[in-house]
N, C-alpha and C positions, 0 to 999 in steps of 0.2 A: 704667708705660707700656712697651709693647713696643718695644724698640729697633729692630725690623725694619720698622716702619711710620712714616711721617711723620704729622704732625698732620692734614694734609688727607685722607690716606687713611683714618685712623681715623675722622675725621668723616664721610666718605663711607660707611664701613661701618656706622657706628652710626646715622646718619641719612641713608638713601638719598634721592636726589632724587625729587621728586614726578613730574617729567616722564617718567622712564623707567618708573615703575610705571603711569602713565596710558596709555602706548603699548601695553602688553600687554593691558590691559583693553579698550582700544578695538578691537583686532583681533578678540578673542573675541566681543565684542558685535556686530561687523559680520557675522561669519559666522552667528551666531544669527539676526540680523535677516534675512539672505538666505534661510536655510532656512525661516524662518517665512513669508517672502514667497512662496517656492515652494509651500509647503504650502497657503497660502491661495489661491494661483492654481490649484493642482491641484484643491483642494476646490471652488472656484468653477466650474472647467471641468466637473468631474464632476457637480455639482448642476445645472448648465445642461444637460448631456447627459441626465441622468435626467428632467428636466422636459420635454425635447423629444423623447426617444427614442420611436420607433414600436414598440418591444417592449412589448406589453401587460403590465401588472402590475409593471414595473420601477419606476415612479414610486411605487407604493404600498409597495414593499419598503423604499425609502430615505426616503420623505417622509411616511409616515403619522404621525398625531399620537401614537399609543400604540405601545408595544413589542409588545403582543399582535397588533395589526393588521399590523404589519410582519412578525411571525413567521408569521402565517397566510398572508399574501401570498407570503412566501418559500417556504413549503411548497407552495402552489398552483403557483407558477412552476416549482419543482423537479419536481413531478409532471407538469406539462405538458411540460417538457423531456425527462423520462424517457419519456413516452408517444411524443413525437416521435422520440426516438432508437430506440425499439423498432419503430415503424412504418417508419422509414427503413431499419433493418437488414433488415426483411422485404422491402422494395421492392428493395434492393440485391441480396439473395439471389435474388429473382425475376428480376432482370435477368441475373445470372450463370448462370442455368440455360440461357440461349441457346435458348429455345423458338422455334419458327417457326409461322407460319400461312400460308395459301395465298390468293393473289390471282389471280383469273381475269379476263382482259380479252380483247377482240376487236379485232384490228387489220386494216387494209386495205392490201394491196400491189397497186398498179395494174398491175405487170408482174413477177410472181413468177418465180423461176427454176424451170424444170421439173426434177423430180428424175431421177435415173438409174433405169433400169428394167433389171434383170438377169433373164435368162430361162435356165432350165436344164431339160434333158430328164431325166425320171426314169430313163431308160435311160442308163447311163454309157458303155457300149462298143457300137459298131456291129457288128452281126453280119458285115457284108460285109468289114470290116477285120480283125476277129479271126480269122475262119475262113480267110482267105487269106494268113496270115502266121504267123510264129513266135509271135505274141502269144498264141495259144490255149494254147500250152505254158507260157508265162510267167504268164499271168493268174492261175492258181490259187496261184501263189507270192507274189503281191503282199501280200495280207492274208488271214489265216485268217478273220477276221470277215467280210470281203467275200465270200470263197468260200462261207461258210455262208449268207450272206444271199442270194447269187445262185444257190444250189442247184448249185454246181459241184462237181466231184470234189474230195475232200479232198487236202491237200498230200501229195505223195509224198516220203517222207524220203530216197529214193534220188536225188531230183532233183539234178542237178549245178549248184549255185549259182554255181560259178566260170564256167560256160559263158556266163552272161548277167550277170555281175557288173558289167560296164562299161556295161550298158544304160542309156540315158537315159530314166528313168521319166517325167520331165516331158514329154518329146516323145511318149512312149507314150500318155499321157492325151490329149494334143492330137490325135494322129493317129487314135486310136480313138474320139474323141468326135464328137458331132453338130456339124457345121460350120454357121456362120451362113447360108451360101448354100443349105444343105439345109433349113434350118428356116424362114427368112423368105421367104414366097411373095410377099406384098405389104406395102408400108409406106407409110402416109400420115401426114404431119405437118401439123398445123394446117389440116386440110381440103384439103391439096394433096399430090399424089404426088411429093414432093420427096426421099424417102429410100428406101433399100434396104438390103440386108444389109451394104453397106460402111459404113453408119453405126453398126454394132455393133462393139464392142471385145471381143475374146475374153479371158476370164479363167478361171483355174483356181480352183475352189472345192471344198468338201468333197463336192459333187455332180458333180465332174468338170469337163468343159469347158462353160463357160457364156458367154453373150454379153450385153453391156451396151449399151443405147441411151442416148445423151446422157451418156457417161462423162466428157467433157471431156478425154480423153486422145488421144494420137496426132494432135495438132494440131487436133482438133475443138473448135469453140466450144460453150460451154454454152448451151442453148436457153432462151428465155423465152416466156411466153404473155401475151396481152393480154386474153383472155376465158376464162371458164369454159364448161363444157358438153361433151357427148360428141363434138361435131364440131370441137373446138378443142384437141385433145391428140394423143396417139399412137394410131393405128389400125393394127392388124396382122392379117394372115391368116397363120397359122403351120401348119407340117406337122410332126407328131410322128414320122412314119415308123415305124409299128409293125412293119413288115416287117423293120426293122433291130434290133429288140429282141433282146437276148442274155442268156441265163440265166433259169432258172425263177423267180428272185426278182423279175423285172420284172413284178410283179403289178399295178402301177399304170401306166396309160397316160396320158400328158399331160405338162404342163410345170409347173415351180415358178417363180413370179414374185415378185421382191422389188423393191419401190419404196423407194429409199433416197437419202440425201444422197450427192453425188459423192465426198466425202472420207471416207465411212464404208465400212469393210470389208464386202463383200457376203457375209454369212453366210446363204446361201440355205437351207441345210438346217434351220437353227434358226428362221428367220423366213419371211416371205412367205406367199403363198397359191397354191393349186393351180388350174389350169385344165385342163379335159378336152376331148378331141376331140368333135366333134358338138355343141358349145355355143358360143354367143357370150357372152362375159363382159364386163360393163361394170364398171370399177373407178373409182368416183367418189372422188377423193382429198380428204381434209380434213387440211390441214397443222396440226401441233401443235408449238409450241415450249415447252420446259420449262426453267425457270431455277431452279437449286437454290443454296443458300448453302453456302459452305465452312466449315471449322473457324473458330471454336469452336462454331458452330451445330450442332444435332443432325443436320441434313441431311448434313454432312460430305462434301461433294462433291469431285470431282477435276477440276481445271481445266487440266491440262497436256495438250499435244498428243502424239500418237504420232509418234515420230521414227524408229522402227526399220523401218517398212514404207513404202517410197516411194509417194507418191500417196494414201495413206490415213492422214491425220494427225488425224482427228477421233476423240476417245475415246468409246467406249461400253462398257457392262459386258461384252457378249459379245465385243467385240474384245479387251478386256483379258484375258478368260478364254482366248481363242484364242492370244494372244501368250504367256500364262502356260504353256499346254500345250506350245506350240512350244519355248519356252525350256527347259522341263523335259526334253523329249525331246533337245534339242540338248546339254544338260549331261550327260545320261546316255549318249547314243549317239554324240554328235559329228556328228549330221546330223539332218535333218528329213524328214517325209513329203512327198511331191511335192504333195499336196493341202493341206498346211498353209500358213499365211502365210509368205511369203518374207521372213524377218527378216535384214537385213544381208547378203543374198546368201549365206546359209549353204547348204552343199552338200546335195543330196538323197540320202537313204539308198538304197543299192543293195539287191539281193535278200538278200544275206548279213546286212546290218544290220537289215533288216526282220524276218527270221526270228529272228535271235539276240538282238535288243535292242528294237527299236521296239515291236513288239506287246506284249511283256511290260511295258515301261515305261508305255505308254499305258493298259494295264489298271490298273497301280498308281496312275497319276495320277487316273483317274476315281474310284477308290475313296477317294482322299484329296484331292479337289479343293478342299474347303473349307480344308484346312490349307495347301495349296500357293499359293493365289491370294487376294490382297486386292484386290477390285475394287469400290470405292465408286461411287455414282451420279455421272454427269457433271454439271458445273455448268451447261452449256448444251447442250441436245440438241434435234434436230429430227427429227420422225417424220412419216410420211405414212400416215394410216390409211385404207384403202380401204373403201368401202361397195359391196359386190358385188351385182350382179343378173345374171340369166341369161336367155337365149333359145335356141331351137333353131337349129342351124346345121349344114349349109347349107340354104337353101331350094331348091326345084326351079328357080326362076328363076336363082339363082346358079349351079347346076350347068350349066344350058344355056349361060349366058354364059361360064362357065369353060371348057367344052369347046370352044366356038367360038373363044375366045382361044388355046387350045392347038392349034387347027387340026384338031380331031377331026371325025368324021363326024356326020351327022344322027342324033339319038337316038330310038330306039324306046322304048316304055314299059318294056320289060324292061331295056334297057340303061340307061335313066334310073335305075331302081330300083337296078340293080347299081352304077352309078357313085355314086349317092347313098350306098349302103352303104359303099363304099370311102372316099369323102370323109368320111363321118360318123365313120369309125374313125380318121381321120388328121388331118383339118383342124379348125382352130378359129379363132375370131375373138376378138381382145382389143382393148378400148378402155381407155386409161388417160388420165384427164383430171381437172382440178380441178373440183370441184363448184361452187365459188365462189372469188372472189379474197380473201375474208376468211380470216383464220386465227386460231386461238386461242392465247393465251399463258397458261400456268400458271406462276406465279412464287411462289417462297418468299420471304417477307419476315419480318423479326424480329417475333415476337409481342409483344415488349416492347422498344421501342427506347430509345436513350439519351435522346432527347427526352422520351419518356413517363416515364422515370425521373425526370428533372429536374422535369417538370411535377407528378408526384405528390408528390415530396418538397416542392416549393414549396407544394402544396395542404395537406400536413400541417403545414408551418410556419405557414401562415396560419390553419389550424384550431386548432392548439394554442396558439400564442403571438401570433398576429396579426402575424407578422413577414414580411419580404420580403427580397429580395437587397439592397435599399438599407439595410435594418436591419443587415445584416452589415457593409456598408461604413461605417455610422455607428460601429459598434464599432471597426473598424480606424482610423477617423479620430480618435476620442477617445483610443485607445491611443497613436497616433503623436503626438498633441498633448501628452499627459502625459509621454511619454518626452522630447519636445523641451524641455518645461519643466524636467525633472529634469537634463537635460544643459546647461541654460543657454542654449538657442537662442532662448528667448523671455523 
């Protein structure tokens, strides 16, 4: 006997108590029973899900009587899922191409805003002003291109640029241009003689001094119309004053007219239509609004306003190019041309800058304009497209009445013909009006929308496996239920 142990301890070691051995076995059996219970409950839940699932074919994969049938249904279900995945990928790829289509609609405006009407004479400089001042000496120095166009003597290299370096060229264009009171003989608005030359706002454009009716500037309210038709818009009798034309390049007699939005830069030389003396021009307007989509759609439009030109904040492609050209010249020469857009009150180039920098850089710009400017289409633009028709002007009756209003003598046949010839060479009539109060809207819309994507994917799901959105929710539900069982929440 080992002296280190008592009899009781030896007995305990040799013959352990049944109670302690029973406690260990009882714990292990309890855990096994719990796991078995969870497995049984999970299997019951899954079988119940398989029997009630709206996913076609799933029941046959797990519940068919033979292994062969289960295998075949599993293959069929897998093929269906692969076809669905392939078609879904193609649909998603189609959506991310961001293609667009066009929607055309017609809308009615009972009281539309009448557009601005800018009028420019094809003759930039009045003979009476240029010939009676120092301007005739200065004029050939302004632009070599203008000199050649007007048939004036070429620039004299010995000309003293310093003599007129401080000349205000902006004021030069204003003083030498055709004034509104010289141009507007009669003005009728909405069938009533309620307007005159004071309703026109002077503006410098690439065609020199021009005049805008209904500009909304200088405290003038923007006009609206309630009816369409030639008697319900702007009716003007204008004088082109051919006796004031200067330079042999004034080979076109008449006016250039641009109908535009009040917030759009009046780029008359690039746009607009010509009206000639001796004719009555009817311009029936059709308003068009164009809406384009921004990135990432392929239209890639620009939706920001112009902030650098006060009063002209609506973006257009041509205004973007004009600003781009002006900024290019400003960066190269430190100044701008007097007829360019006034960006942030930048100073106007003097004669020295024109000769030494501006003309050269403008030539460089036009050669590389595509590299210099990025001008996408606007997201929202409004245009007024005129439908033009013409008639002879003036009539004999108009001439008689016109002479009487001027306080002239009685007309003989010869004097009538002579006066008619003079008026036909200088006078014209212009009517600008809405053809109708309807206007067209051309709108870009997604060719394949997000809703269309979901609808077609849903159609593919239904075609391939007969499932729906609720089927997906059923899978989420059974997964959450099984996880809950495993974690002991049920």
